[in-house]
N, C-alpha and C positions, 0 to 999 in steps of 0.2 A: 500535406507534407509527406515526403517519402518515408515510408515505414522503416526501411533499413537504416536510413540516415537518422531518423528520429530515435531509434533504440541503440545507436552506436555508442553514445555517451553513457547510457545506462549499462551497457555490457562492459565498457571499460571500468566503470565504477565497481560493478560486481566482481569482475576479474581481479582487480587490485585488492579488494576486501578479502576475497577468497584466498589469494596467494600470500598476502602480507599481513592479514589480520590474525587476531587471536581466535580461540575457540568460539567465543561469543560472536565475533564478526562472521566467522565461517558458518555458524548456525543461522545467523541472520540471512546470509547469502543463500543457504539451502532453502530457507522458508520463502524468500522472495522468488527464487527460481521456480518453486512449486506454485506460488500464487500468480506469477507472471503469465501463466498459461491462459488466464482470463484476459481477453483483449482490453477490457475496461481497466482492470488493475494495472496491466502493462502500461497503458496510456497515462494513468494517474501517476504511477511510479516514475515514468519518464518525465512527466511534467514537473514533479517535485525535484528530481535530480537536476534537470536542466535549469530550472529557475533558481535553485539553490547555488549553482555555480555562476550565476550572472547572466544566463541566457534568458530570453523572454519568449515563452510560447504560451498560447492560450489553450483553454480546455472548455469543453461543453459541460453545463451543469449535470445532465443525465449521466455522464461518464463518472463524475465524482460520486453521485448517488449509487450507481450500479457497482462501482468498485468497493465502496464501503459495505454494501449489502453482500457482496461476494466474500469479503473478509469476515463478516459476521457469520455467514454460513460455514466457512472453513473452520472458524474457531468453535462454532457449535459442534461440529464433527469431532474436533480435537477433544473438547470437553467430554463428549459422549464416550469417546474411546479411552479416556484417562481413568484407570482404575483407582488412582489416588484421590479422586474427587468424589466425595460421598454425596454432597448436595448439588447435583448437576444442574437442577433448575435455578437455584440461587446463583451459581457460578455463571450460567448463561445470562441471567438477568443483569448481573453486575457487568459482565463483558459488554452487553448491548448498551447499557447506560454509558460506559466509557466510550464505546465506538460512536454513539450518536453525539456525544459531547465533542469528540474529535471531529466528526463530520461538520457539526455546526461551527466550530472554531475555524476549520479549514475553509469552509464555504465563506464565512465572514472575511477571512484574510484574502481569499481569491477575489471576492467582490470589491473589497477596499482597494485592491491593487489593480483593478480593471483587467483581470486575467481570464474572465469568462468570455467565450466567443459569443 
């Protein structure tokens, strides 16, 4: 699939949220734009947006795995840098538990809908 064409819908989605959204939406866009520098995260995000609006594109299982691992690493860095968090190890453990649960639910959904390549 053409990469430019693939990310076109994602860019429209982010632009609309950024220009028309509230502060929470704009913060979401800022975070996604930072995360989207990872090719696997960009592909997963594009997959989610496209399939959410009725398109049907497939994704490879390693892309999902790598994208979630990337998110975990980024959140670990954020936790480490947040002076308001006193128990950083516990915060990381909780975040990893949530992210692995999310990954398992997402993987099950993708499999159930035959969206893996």
